[in-house]
Residue frames as qw, qx, qy, qz and C-alpha x, y, z in Angstrom:
[[0.137, -0.052, 0.238, -0.960, 298.85, 30.88, 48.72],
 [0.082, 0.462, 0.874, -0.129, 295.30, 30.26, 49.99],
 [0.177, 0.002, -0.135, -0.975, 292.58, 32.22, 48.49],
 [0.473, 0.312, 0.584, -0.581, 288.73, 32.43, 49.12],
 [0.353, 0.359, 0.787, 0.357, 286.47, 30.87, 46.43],
 [0.112, 0.115, -0.178, -0.971, 285.04, 33.52, 44.02],
 [0.197, 0.535, 0.815, -0.103, 281.23, 33.76, 43.86],
 [0.113, 0.580, 0.420, 0.689, 279.06, 36.13, 41.88],
 [0.021, -0.137, 0.321, -0.937, 278.17, 39.52, 43.69],
 [0.572, -0.254, -0.249, -0.740, 274.51, 38.90, 43.40],
 [0.793, -0.234, -0.561, -0.022, 274.64, 35.53, 45.09],
 [0.417, 0.066, -0.513, 0.747, 276.89, 36.98, 47.72],
 [0.234, -0.198, 0.130, -0.943, 274.30, 39.75, 48.56],
 [0.713, -0.258, -0.373, -0.535, 271.36, 37.36, 48.58],
 [0.724, -0.154, -0.627, 0.243, 273.14, 35.06, 50.92],
 [0.228, 0.075, -0.460, 0.855, 273.96, 37.92, 53.24],
 [0.461, -0.253, -0.041, -0.849, 270.29, 39.08, 53.39],
 [0.790, -0.227, -0.525, -0.223, 269.22, 35.59, 54.28],
 [0.598, -0.083, -0.591, 0.536, 271.62, 35.51, 57.14],
 [0.021, -0.216, 0.225, -0.950, 270.68, 38.94, 58.31],
 [0.633, -0.377, -0.312, -0.599, 267.04, 37.74, 58.86],
 [0.830, -0.278, -0.457, 0.158, 268.55, 35.37, 61.60],
 [0.655, -0.332, -0.265, 0.625, 271.26, 37.38, 63.06],
 [0.041, -0.964, -0.156, 0.209, 270.57, 40.98, 62.20],
 [0.219, 0.930, -0.287, -0.071, 273.62, 43.04, 61.67],
 [0.528, -0.529, 0.656, 0.107, 275.91, 40.24, 62.68],
 [0.853, 0.344, 0.392, 0.021, 275.06, 38.39, 59.36],
 [0.438, 0.872, -0.220, 0.015, 277.51, 40.67, 57.41],
 [0.145, -0.688, 0.710, -0.044, 280.43, 39.26, 59.27],
 [0.702, -0.063, 0.703, -0.097, 279.21, 35.71, 59.15],
 [0.765, 0.610, 0.180, -0.105, 278.39, 35.86, 55.38],
 [0.270, 0.868, -0.411, -0.065, 281.91, 37.01, 54.73],
 [0.197, -0.481, 0.852, -0.070, 283.38, 33.86, 56.13],
 [0.815, 0.184, 0.482, -0.262, 280.90, 31.40, 54.66],
 [0.076, -0.308, 0.779, 0.540, 282.08, 29.19, 51.72],
 [0.704, 0.424, 0.327, -0.467, 279.43, 28.72, 49.11],
 [0.407, -0.186, 0.750, 0.487, 280.55, 26.29, 46.43],
 [0.309, 0.501, 0.735, 0.336, 277.49, 26.46, 44.25],
 [0.044, 0.005, 0.109, 0.993, 276.65, 29.80, 42.59],
 [0.400, -0.409, -0.565, -0.594, 272.92, 28.90, 42.42],
 [0.249, -0.287, 0.485, -0.788, 271.18, 30.27, 45.71],
 [0.811, -0.112, -0.088, -0.567, 268.25, 27.87, 45.30],
 [0.928, 0.051, -0.366, 0.036, 270.50, 24.81, 45.46],
 [0.364, 0.466, -0.568, 0.573, 273.22, 26.09, 47.77],
 [0.627, -0.473, -0.595, 0.169, 273.20, 24.86, 51.27],
 [0.162, -0.879, 0.078, -0.441, 273.07, 27.40, 54.12],
 [0.714, 0.060, -0.502, 0.484, 276.26, 26.99, 56.17],
 [0.347, -0.830, 0.051, -0.433, 275.84, 28.42, 59.64],
 [0.302, 0.404, -0.734, 0.454, 278.72, 27.97, 62.13],
 [0.558, -0.332, -0.754, 0.094, 277.97, 25.82, 65.04],
 [0.253, -0.233, -0.472, 0.812, 278.47, 28.53, 67.54],
 [0.271, 0.002, -0.135, -0.953, 275.93, 30.82, 65.76],
 [0.559, -0.230, -0.661, -0.444, 273.48, 28.05, 65.36],
 [0.435, -0.297, -0.724, 0.446, 273.67, 27.33, 69.11],
 [0.006, -0.203, -0.285, 0.937, 272.90, 30.94, 69.84],
 [0.421, -0.067, -0.390, -0.816, 269.89, 30.96, 67.52],
 [0.550, -0.254, -0.786, -0.123, 268.49, 27.79, 69.06],
 [0.406, -0.333, -0.669, 0.526, 268.77, 29.12, 72.65],
 [0.059, -0.364, -0.246, 0.897, 267.71, 32.67, 72.23],
 [0.285, 0.165, -0.331, -0.884, 265.95, 33.77, 69.07],
 [0.511, -0.085, -0.726, -0.452, 263.93, 30.59, 68.68],
 [0.162, -0.211, -0.834, 0.483, 262.87, 30.28, 72.36],
 [0.210, -0.700, -0.530, -0.429, 259.07, 31.06, 72.79],
 [0.086, -0.546, 0.212, -0.806, 258.47, 34.12, 74.94],
 [0.774, -0.461, -0.105, -0.422, 256.15, 32.18, 77.23],
 [0.923, -0.132, -0.266, 0.246, 259.14, 30.00, 78.25],
 [0.328, 0.593, -0.334, 0.654, 261.36, 32.93, 79.14],
 [0.664, -0.454, -0.502, 0.318, 262.52, 32.73, 82.71],
 [0.099, -0.928, 0.046, -0.357, 262.56, 35.96, 84.85],
 [0.470, 0.340, -0.584, 0.567, 265.63, 36.63, 86.88],
 [0.538, -0.563, -0.594, 0.201, 265.08, 36.21, 90.65],
 [0.068, -0.801, 0.074, -0.589, 264.67, 39.38, 92.80],
 [0.650, -0.260, -0.540, 0.467, 266.66, 39.57, 95.92],
 [0.246, -0.927, -0.186, -0.216, 265.70, 42.14, 98.62],
 [0.316, 0.570, -0.440, 0.619, 268.30, 44.30, 100.24],
 [0.381, -0.198, -0.737, 0.522, 268.88, 43.93, 104.11],
 [0.152, 0.090, 0.295, -0.939, 266.99, 47.20, 104.69],
 [0.586, -0.050, -0.409, -0.697, 263.94, 45.98, 102.71],
 [0.613, -0.155, -0.775, 0.009, 263.98, 42.74, 104.64],
 [0.210, -0.137, -0.621, 0.743, 264.04, 44.62, 107.91],
 [0.355, 0.033, -0.018, -0.934, 261.12, 46.75, 106.85],
 [0.643, -0.091, -0.624, -0.434, 259.14, 43.68, 105.94],
 [0.521, -0.148, -0.782, 0.308, 259.93, 41.97, 109.24],
 [0.148, -0.198, -0.513, 0.822, 259.16, 45.03, 111.41],
 [0.283, -0.246, -0.379, -0.846, 255.95, 46.11, 109.63],
 [0.324, -0.009, 0.700, -0.636, 253.12, 46.08, 112.20],
 [0.109, -0.294, -0.899, -0.305, 250.16, 43.69, 111.62],
 [0.351, -0.087, 0.143, -0.921, 246.78, 45.47, 111.86],
 [0.014, -0.295, -0.945, 0.139, 243.90, 43.58, 113.47],
 [0.309, -0.077, -0.124, -0.940, 240.67, 45.17, 112.20],
 [0.052, -0.341, -0.928, 0.138, 237.34, 44.28, 113.88],
 [0.257, -0.300, -0.189, -0.899, 233.92, 45.78, 113.94],
 [0.049, -0.308, -0.848, 0.429, 231.03, 45.90, 116.38],
 [0.247, -0.449, -0.411, -0.754, 227.36, 46.96, 116.00],
 [0.192, -0.331, -0.742, 0.551, 225.46, 48.22, 119.05],
 [0.104, -0.772, -0.508, -0.368, 222.37, 50.24, 119.95],
 [0.270, -0.094, -0.320, 0.903, 222.41, 53.74, 121.62],
 [0.079, -0.790, -0.594, -0.132, 219.46, 55.66, 122.91],
 [0.278, 0.096, -0.041, 0.955, 219.83, 59.45, 122.75],
 [0.043, 0.643, 0.602, -0.471, 217.44, 61.83, 124.51],
 [0.193, 0.451, 0.446, 0.749, 215.61, 64.39, 122.33],
 [0.028, -0.207, -0.390, 0.897, 214.60, 67.69, 123.82],
 [0.183, 0.655, 0.727, -0.092, 210.99, 68.64, 123.82],
 [0.181, 0.415, 0.293, 0.842, 209.97, 71.58, 121.65],
 [0.067, -0.447, -0.528, 0.719, 208.40, 74.63, 123.34],
 [0.066, 0.566, 0.606, 0.555, 205.24, 76.16, 122.23],
 [0.081, -0.204, -0.368, 0.903, 204.39, 79.86, 123.45],
 [0.025, -0.631, -0.688, -0.357, 200.80, 81.00, 123.62],
 [0.055, -0.299, 0.117, -0.945, 199.71, 84.64, 124.15],
 [0.415, -0.543, -0.730, -0.009, 197.22, 84.76, 127.14],
 [0.183, -0.624, 0.113, -0.751, 195.67, 87.45, 129.32],
 [0.811, -0.457, -0.360, -0.058, 195.44, 84.84, 132.02],
 [0.700, -0.293, -0.188, 0.624, 198.82, 86.04, 133.29],
 [0.043, -0.919, -0.084, 0.383, 199.83, 89.69, 133.98],
 [0.557, 0.814, -0.151, 0.064, 201.85, 91.60, 131.30],
 [0.182, 0.750, -0.613, 0.168, 205.42, 90.42, 131.08],
 [0.520, -0.335, 0.732, -0.285, 204.73, 87.22, 132.89],
 [0.590, 0.208, -0.699, -0.347, 204.49, 83.58, 131.76],
 [0.661, -0.274, 0.576, -0.396, 203.34, 80.27, 133.16],
 [0.085, 0.193, -0.940, -0.270, 204.00, 76.68, 132.10],
 [0.755, 0.021, -0.001, -0.655, 200.68, 75.12, 130.97],
 [0.995, 0.067, -0.049, -0.063, 202.16, 71.73, 130.00],
 [0.530, -0.674, 0.451, 0.247, 205.51, 70.46, 131.18],
 [0.600, 0.620, -0.471, -0.186, 206.32, 68.48, 128.02],
 [0.869, -0.294, 0.396, 0.044, 208.45, 65.35, 127.94],
 [0.013, -0.649, 0.651, 0.394, 211.73, 64.40, 126.30],
 [0.914, 0.291, -0.071, -0.272, 211.83, 61.81, 123.56],
 [0.602, -0.435, 0.631, 0.223, 214.21, 58.99, 122.84],
 [0.665, 0.624, -0.298, -0.283, 215.91, 58.32, 119.52],
 [0.862, -0.258, 0.419, 0.125, 217.45, 54.92, 119.05],
 [0.389, 0.783, -0.429, -0.226, 220.58, 54.69, 116.90],
 [0.973, 0.012, 0.149, 0.176, 222.34, 51.63, 115.35],
 [0.004, 0.904, -0.410, -0.118, 226.01, 52.39, 115.47],
 [0.949, 0.207, -0.093, 0.220, 228.90, 50.55, 113.77],
 [0.316, -0.863, 0.380, 0.104, 232.26, 50.82, 115.46],
 [0.844, 0.417, -0.275, 0.196, 235.47, 49.89, 113.77],
 [0.606, -0.731, 0.291, 0.116, 238.54, 48.88, 115.90],
 [0.658, 0.604, -0.397, 0.210, 242.15, 48.74, 114.74],
 [0.535, 0.185, -0.666, 0.485, 244.29, 46.70, 117.10],
 [0.391, -0.481, -0.695, 0.363, 241.74, 47.13, 119.83],
 [0.095, -0.331, -0.136, 0.929, 241.48, 50.96, 119.50],
 [0.389, 0.714, 0.529, -0.242, 238.34, 52.77, 118.26],
 [0.353, -0.034, 0.429, 0.831, 239.00, 54.01, 114.67],
 [0.232, -0.103, -0.348, -0.903, 235.61, 55.11, 113.41],
 [0.227, 0.361, 0.812, -0.398, 231.93, 55.19, 114.46],
 [0.196, -0.030, -0.507, -0.839, 229.15, 55.43, 111.95],
 [0.501, 0.238, 0.542, -0.631, 225.39, 55.64, 112.47],
 [0.008, 0.008, 0.848, 0.529, 223.98, 53.18, 109.97],
 [0.289, -0.531, -0.687, -0.404, 220.33, 53.61, 111.10],
 [0.015, -0.056, -0.517, 0.854, 218.17, 55.67, 113.48],
 [0.311, -0.517, -0.626, -0.494, 214.55, 55.96, 114.38],
 [0.289, -0.432, 0.277, -0.808, 212.40, 57.62, 117.00],
 [0.304, -0.130, -0.926, 0.180, 211.69, 55.19, 119.75],
 [0.140, -0.680, -0.628, 0.351, 209.61, 57.60, 121.89],
 [0.231, 0.647, 0.281, 0.670, 208.44, 60.88, 120.32],
 [0.219, -0.092, -0.428, 0.872, 208.96, 64.07, 122.46],
 [0.075, -0.765, -0.637, -0.061, 205.94, 65.79, 123.90],
 [0.254, 0.575, 0.058, 0.776, 205.89, 69.53, 123.46],
 [0.283, -0.400, -0.537, 0.687, 206.10, 71.99, 126.34],
 [0.027, 0.736, 0.455, 0.501, 203.35, 74.61, 126.31],
 [0.296, -0.287, -0.327, 0.850, 203.96, 78.09, 127.95],
 [0.035, 0.863, 0.436, 0.253, 201.27, 80.77, 128.17],
 [0.430, -0.223, -0.095, 0.870, 202.61, 84.41, 128.35],
 [0.119, 0.931, 0.343, -0.042, 201.64, 88.00, 128.19],
 [0.634, 0.103, 0.142, 0.753, 204.06, 90.06, 126.19],
 [0.011, 0.932, 0.223, 0.285, 202.43, 93.52, 126.80],
 [0.253, 0.596, -0.386, 0.657, 204.72, 96.19, 128.20],
 [0.583, -0.336, -0.671, 0.313, 205.41, 95.63, 131.86],
 [0.233, -0.156, -0.348, 0.895, 205.90, 99.09, 133.17],
 [0.222, 0.059, -0.036, -0.973, 202.97, 101.43, 133.88],
 [0.422, -0.240, -0.784, -0.386, 200.38, 98.66, 133.82],
 [0.503, -0.286, 0.351, -0.737, 197.54, 98.98, 136.20],
 [0.440, 0.049, -0.891, -0.098, 197.16, 95.45, 137.52],
 [0.773, -0.433, -0.163, -0.434, 194.58, 93.63, 139.62],
 [0.062, -0.568, 0.759, -0.312, 196.64, 92.58, 142.65],
 [0.807, -0.082, 0.432, -0.395, 194.17, 89.76, 143.25],
 [0.898, 0.424, -0.089, -0.079, 195.51, 88.06, 140.10],
 [0.328, 0.667, -0.607, 0.282, 199.19, 88.15, 141.34],
 [0.898, -0.291, -0.307, 0.117, 200.70, 85.40, 143.33],
 [0.032, -0.848, 0.332, -0.412, 202.55, 87.47, 145.99],
 [0.755, -0.008, -0.557, 0.346, 205.32, 85.96, 147.98],
 [0.423, -0.451, -0.370, 0.694, 206.24, 89.06, 150.17],
 [0.158, 0.874, 0.279, 0.366, 205.60, 92.73, 150.30],
 [0.538, -0.252, -0.201, 0.779, 207.79, 95.69, 151.28],
 [0.070, 0.982, 0.154, -0.083, 207.51, 99.36, 151.83],
 [0.708, -0.040, 0.183, 0.681, 210.54, 100.81, 149.98],
 [0.092, 0.821, -0.045, -0.561, 211.94, 104.05, 148.77],
 [0.714, 0.392, 0.460, 0.353, 212.04, 104.10, 145.02],
 [0.098, -0.707, 0.226, 0.663, 214.28, 106.48, 143.13],
 [0.735, 0.647, 0.192, -0.061, 214.00, 107.04, 139.43],
 [0.323, -0.572, 0.518, 0.548, 217.07, 106.89, 137.08],
 [0.695, 0.675, -0.019, -0.245, 217.71, 106.90, 133.32],
 [0.892, 0.361, -0.093, 0.254, 220.47, 105.85, 130.92],
 [0.492, -0.791, 0.277, 0.235, 224.00, 105.89, 132.35],
 [0.448, 0.696, -0.534, -0.169, 225.75, 104.34, 129.31],
 [0.112, -0.359, 0.906, -0.194, 226.31, 101.13, 131.35],
 [0.603, -0.141, -0.705, -0.344, 224.66, 97.74, 131.19],
 [0.707, -0.543, 0.079, -0.445, 222.82, 96.29, 134.10],
 [0.369, -0.516, 0.759, -0.145, 224.52, 93.90, 136.66],
 [0.777, 0.097, 0.616, -0.086, 222.92, 90.97, 134.86],
 [0.410, -0.196, 0.625, 0.635, 224.46, 92.08, 131.57],
 [0.291, 0.620, 0.657, 0.314, 221.33, 93.15, 129.64],
 [0.137, 0.312, 0.079, 0.937, 220.81, 96.84, 128.52],
 [0.087, 0.313, 0.605, -0.727, 218.65, 98.90, 130.76],
 [0.214, -0.310, -0.573, -0.728, 215.01, 99.43, 129.78],
 [0.485, -0.280, 0.239, -0.793, 211.77, 100.23, 131.34],
 [0.911, -0.166, -0.226, -0.302, 210.55, 97.32, 133.43],
 [0.758, 0.076, -0.465, 0.452, 213.97, 96.64, 134.92],
 [0.369, -0.877, 0.082, -0.295, 214.84, 97.87, 138.41],
 [0.442, 0.423, -0.649, 0.452, 217.89, 97.87, 140.66],
 [0.778, -0.566, -0.151, -0.226, 217.66, 96.18, 144.10],
 [0.237, -0.616, 0.709, -0.248, 219.69, 95.11, 147.00],
 [0.618, 0.155, -0.730, -0.247, 220.29, 91.42, 146.26],
 [0.116, 0.047, -0.857, 0.500, 220.18, 90.56, 149.91],
 [0.393, 0.227, 0.460, -0.763, 216.62, 91.72, 150.08],
 [0.779, 0.481, 0.185, -0.358, 215.31, 90.90, 146.60],
 [0.632, -0.228, 0.611, 0.420, 217.35, 88.41, 144.65],
 [0.172, 0.449, -0.477, -0.735, 218.41, 89.26, 141.07],
 [0.155, -0.015, -0.889, -0.431, 215.98, 87.84, 138.61],
 [0.100, 0.404, 0.812, -0.410, 213.01, 88.08, 140.80],
 [0.042, -0.513, -0.574, -0.637, 209.61, 89.31, 139.46],
 [0.130, -0.361, -0.532, 0.755, 208.12, 92.22, 141.32],
 [0.047, 0.740, 0.512, 0.432, 205.28, 94.60, 141.09],
 [0.301, -0.151, -0.280, 0.899, 206.07, 98.20, 142.07],
 [0.084, 0.764, 0.600, -0.224, 203.11, 100.38, 143.02],
 [0.177, 0.891, 0.025, -0.417, 202.62, 103.22, 140.55],
 [0.000, 0.603, -0.655, -0.454, 205.39, 101.86, 138.23],
 [0.854, 0.259, -0.238, -0.382, 204.05, 98.44, 137.24],
 [0.983, -0.108, 0.139, 0.051, 205.45, 95.02, 136.81],
 [0.222, 0.843, -0.489, 0.036, 209.26, 94.76, 136.76],
 [0.957, -0.005, -0.215, 0.196, 212.20, 92.46, 137.03],
 [0.471, -0.833, 0.258, 0.137, 215.10, 92.87, 139.42],
 [0.863, 0.412, 0.037, 0.289, 218.02, 93.01, 137.01],
 [0.399, 0.638, -0.257, 0.606, 220.48, 95.63, 138.42],
 [0.649, -0.555, -0.368, 0.368, 222.23, 96.70, 141.50],
 [0.196, 0.822, -0.070, 0.529, 223.89, 99.91, 142.85],
 [0.472, 0.144, -0.569, 0.658, 226.31, 100.94, 145.44],
 [0.181, -0.182, 0.319, -0.913, 223.85, 103.22, 147.17],
 [0.733, -0.198, -0.334, -0.558, 221.03, 100.64, 147.09],
 [0.193, 0.131, -0.883, 0.406, 221.05, 99.00, 150.48],
 [0.140, 0.213, 0.787, -0.562, 218.11, 97.43, 152.38],
 [0.310, 0.626, 0.686, -0.205, 214.68, 98.66, 151.68],
 [0.112, 0.698, -0.179, -0.684, 215.57, 100.68, 148.49],
 [0.644, 0.342, 0.612, 0.306, 215.05, 100.25, 144.77],
 [0.055, 0.460, -0.298, -0.834, 215.84, 102.28, 141.65],
 [0.615, 0.520, 0.585, -0.091, 213.21, 102.23, 138.89],
 [0.351, -0.154, 0.489, 0.783, 214.30, 102.95, 135.34],
 [0.449, 0.760, 0.341, -0.324, 212.68, 105.37, 132.91],
 [0.693, 0.346, 0.375, 0.509, 213.60, 105.89, 129.21],
 [0.188, 0.752, 0.133, 0.618, 213.44, 109.69, 129.38],
 [0.323, 0.038, -0.465, 0.823, 214.97, 112.17, 131.84],
 [0.337, -0.302, -0.062, -0.890, 211.68, 114.08, 132.11],
 [0.787, -0.321, -0.398, -0.346, 209.78, 111.14, 133.31],
 [0.697, -0.048, -0.535, 0.476, 212.52, 110.25, 135.70],
 [0.085, 0.209, -0.281, 0.933, 212.43, 113.80, 137.11],
 [0.565, -0.333, -0.218, -0.723, 208.62, 113.62, 137.44],
 [0.810, -0.287, -0.509, 0.046, 208.93, 110.33, 139.48],
 [0.118, -0.761, 0.437, -0.465, 211.81, 111.71, 141.70],
 [0.277, 0.138, -0.881, 0.359, 211.96, 109.78, 144.94],
 [0.628, -0.321, -0.016, -0.709, 208.92, 108.36, 146.79],
 [0.361, -0.138, 0.874, -0.293, 207.87, 105.61, 149.18],
 [0.695, 0.131, -0.386, -0.592, 206.04, 102.74, 147.43],
 [0.808, -0.159, 0.513, -0.242, 204.71, 99.28, 148.08],
 [0.314, 0.506, -0.754, -0.279, 206.82, 96.57, 146.39],
 [0.892, -0.080, 0.271, -0.352, 205.45, 93.03, 145.89],
 [0.065, -0.441, 0.872, 0.203, 207.74, 90.11, 145.45],
 [0.836, 0.181, -0.091, -0.509, 205.93, 87.66, 143.16],
 [0.797, -0.175, 0.577, 0.024, 206.25, 83.89, 143.08],
 [0.005, 0.403, -0.727, -0.555, 208.23, 82.48, 140.20],
 [0.813, 0.314, 0.128, -0.473, 205.84, 81.07, 137.49]]
């Protein structure tokens, strides 16, 4: 009958721990089949089976830097996506662009013009701003435009307007100061608030009159004898030919005016 050699328990345990440092948990199985003839651990040779020794040499003792990664193979769908992905061609361009700049307007109060009227004293001039623009193209299409620099090439020259903002109605004016285009003898009827806006969209107020646009165009500046300077801003179904309606802010004043013949002067546009 074959029997395993008997060795002291302490030596067996020490041998098992030594093997476990190389093979981990597998050393318990290997140590159980090892034959140790000498009971002294310091002099006993370490018998490691050839198969286990080969595993240690090829895996545990291989430096990490020499480990070879497994190759990655793309699926057919991934290969198709890579092949069909569009190639973007990105280009840029820098160019100059001149942009007009509106001239500011300066208003000056002056008695040189009748109340409610204005006149251009200086025409003014637009300026020019030069811009350096960077344009980005993707596949020939404009993707983005960026202003990277800008400066005033020609500064604008301001427009100067003189005006008289005094109330326009009821003013006694010197007709010699007016630039008259035409004059009419008309029938002027007074009216007051009706709850409606004028034909030009502005609320009614003193200084606005209703006219026949075929005779006096809307927006025209006029002077109505006894009423004062006014603007043709409204119309009416009963206002035909040589008729005008003059607005008053109170019913009493409208009744006092009533209906009367007046001289109406059509003024030149300033």
